N, C-alpha and C positions, 0 to 999 in steps of 0.2 A: 673411584668407582661409583661413588655415591652421586656424583655429578652427571656420570654416563646415564644412570637410572633416571635421574631427574630430567635429563634432556630427552630421553626415550619417552618417558611419561608425559612430557610437554607435547611431543609430537602426537602421541596417542589421544591425548585430550583434545588437541587441535582438531584431530580428524573427527572425534566425537562431536565437538561443538560445531563443526562445519556441517556434518549430517543434520544435526538439530537445527541449524539456521536454515538449511535448505528446505526442511520440512516446514519450519515456521513461514518462510517466504512463499512456499507453494500454498499453504493454507491462506495466507493473507491475499495472494493473487487470486485465488478461488473466490474469496469473500468479496474482493473488488470487482470481479467479473459478475457475480451474483447480484451485488448492489447496483451495478451499471444496467443490468437487465431489469431489475426491479424499478430503477428509476425511469427507464424508457416506457415501461408498461404504465407506471403511474402518471408520467407526463402525457402519454397518449390518451389514458382514460379521462384525465382532467381536461385535456383540450377537447376531446370528443363530447364530454358532458357540456362544456361551455358552448361549443358550436351548436349542439342541439338546443341548448336554452335560447341562444341568439335566433336559431332558426324558427323556433316555436313562437318567438315574440315578433317575428317578421323582420328582423334586422339582417342586414346583409354583412358577410364577413369581409367585403371588400373595402368597408370604410376604415378609416385610420383609427378611430376609436376602438373598434373591434379588434383590430391588430394589435394595438397597444395593450388592451386588456389580455389578450391571449399571450402576448410577450411576457407581461408581468405575471400572469398565472404560471407560464412555463418556468420563469426564473424563481417564483416562490416555491414551486414544487420541487425544483432541483436543488435548492439550497441546503437542506439537510444532507443530501448525498454529497455535495460538495465538501462539506465539512468532514464527513465520514472518509472520503476519498484522501483528504488532506492528512487525517489521522493516520490511515493505513500506510500512506507513503512514509510518514515520520517512522511508523513500526517497522517498515522495510529497511529504512536507513539504520535502525538500531540492531537489526539482525546481523550486521557485518561481524566477522570474526577476523582478528588479527593473526596473520601467520607468524609462528615462532621463526626466529632468526637465529639459527644454530651457530653460524660464524661469528655473529656479534656476541653470542653468549660465550663462545669458546675464547675469543680475543679479549673479552673482559676478565676472564680468569686465566689468561695465558701464563702469567708469573706464577700463579700457584700450581699450574700444571707442570711447568718446567722445573720449578725450583723445589 
């Protein structure tokens, strides 16, 4: 009887853990979407600022040097967000909940249940 209670408790705990994991995943995904939006805005602002500086100094953006500078500026601006995204992906992987296997649990105690 105690084992039955233990199994039922394990299932109920699994459902609670599953709900918590889903809530955590949703929060992480919302944070990732917000970070992506912030990154795009920041990159666009940085690129627009750099273009304005080049335009004010009379440089054309068609030259390779300007393109290389803008590419470098974009990659530097995106770098912290790449690290944050990787961290969030690792957090998502950590929120997985293992499902209890009642058949395996019963078979491991089969001799005790029958005997």
